Structure formats: C-alpha cells, structure tokens
C-alpha positions in Angstrom: -20.6 17.1 -7.7 -20.7 15.0 -4.0 -18.9 17.2 -1.4 -15.6 14.8 -1.4 -14.3 14.5 2.4 -11.2 13.0 3.9 -11.4 10.6 7.0 -8.3 9.9 8.8 -8.3 6.7 10.9 -10.2 4.9 9.0 -9.7 1.2 9.4 -11.1 1.0 12.6 -13.5 2.1 15.7 -15.0 6.3 15.4 -12.9 7.0 12.0 -14.2 3.6 10.2 -17.6 4.3 10.9 -17.6 7.7 10.0 -16.1 6.7 6.6 -19.1 4.5 5.8 -21.4 6.3 7.1 -20.9 9.0 5.2 -20.0 7.4 2.0 -23.5 5.6 2.4 -25.5 9.7 3.0 -23.6 10.5 -0.3 -21.2 12.1 0.1 -17.3 11.0 -2.1 -15.3 9.4 0.8 -11.7 9.2 0.9 -10.3 6.2 4.1 -7.1 6.9 5.2 -5.3 4.5 6.9 -1.1 3.2 7.0 -2.5 -0.3 5.8 -4.4 0.3 2.3 -5.1 -3.5 3.1 -7.4 -2.4 6.1 -9.2 0.2 4.7 -9.4 -1.7 1.1 -12.6 -3.5 3.2 -14.6 -0.7 3.7 -15.0 -0.1 -0.6 -18.2 -2.3 -0.9 -19.6 0.8 1.4 -18.3 3.6 -1.5 -15.3 4.7 0.9 -12.1 4.3 -1.2 -9.2 3.3 0.6 -5.6 5.5 0.4 -2.7 5.9 2.1 -1.4 7.7 4.9 0.8 7.7 6.9 0.5 10.9 9.6 3.6 10.8 10.6 5.3 11.1 7.3 4.5 14.4 5.5 6.1 12.9 2.2 2.9 10.9 3.0 0.5 13.1 3.6 2.0 15.2 0.5 0.9 12.3 -1.4 -2.3 11.9 -0.5 -3.5 15.4 -0.4 -2.1 15.2 -4.4 -4.1 11.5 -5.2 -7.5 13.2 -2.9 -7.2 16.8 -5.6 -6.3 14.8 -9.1 -9.4 12.6 -9.0 -11.9 14.7 -7.0 -10.5 18.9 -7.1 -11.1 19.2 -3.2 -11.0 18.6 -0.1 -14.0 20.1 1.2 -14.7 18.4 4.5 -11.6 16.4 7.0 -12.1 14.0 10.0 -9.4 13.7 12.0 -10.1 10.3 13.5 -6.1 8.8 13.5 -4.6 7.9 16.8 -1.5 7.0 18.3 -1.4 5.7 21.8 0.8 6.1 24.4 1.3 5.3 28.4 2.7 7.0 31.1 2.5 10.0 32.7 2.4 13.2 30.2 5.5 15.0 32.3 7.2 11.5 31.2 6.6 11.6 27.6 9.6 12.4 25.3 9.1 15.7 23.1 9.8 13.4 20.1 6.8 11.1 20.8 4.4 13.8 21.6 5.1 15.5 18.2 4.4 12.4 16.2 
C-alpha cells in the first residue's frame, strides 16, 4: 500500500508542485484547498482533490475523516496553506494572527 500524503494549499505554488511531484513519485496524495474546483485540475496527475479550510475546525475534521475512511491513515502532512497579511506584526489584531 502506498504512503498517504495530505498536502494543504495544493491549489497553487509550492503546495501544487509538491502534490504533483509526490503523486508522480508513487505516493497516494490528497491535495487540499478551500476551493475544490482549483485543485481538481491536479487529478490527471494522480492527486485526489479534497476541500479543506484550515481556519474552520469542522472542515479540518471532515477532511481528515474522509481521508481516513478512504485511505486508512495519513502518513505524511505537508502544510503549504498560507494566509497573507500586511503590516507590522505588532499591528496585527490577535484574532487575525490566530487564523
């Protein structure tokens, strides 16, 4: 059985490249992003598209449960999901920093 990998932020950039590379290297890869339609383009490369909004606990639980149901485990996690924020760190409200 192939090693199962969850790659967050798989809709673009490093997350996308990592998901494609790992899938083409024989891993069982789930590519996660907030908008599933953006990552469905990776399915021809062997990446399974899954919806995940890391700022919402229920989304995280749903994502993990789906992968466990389908694959039995998550062996590797690649956290590439990101959030952009502008300004000095000391000016960022605590609520925004926690997301």
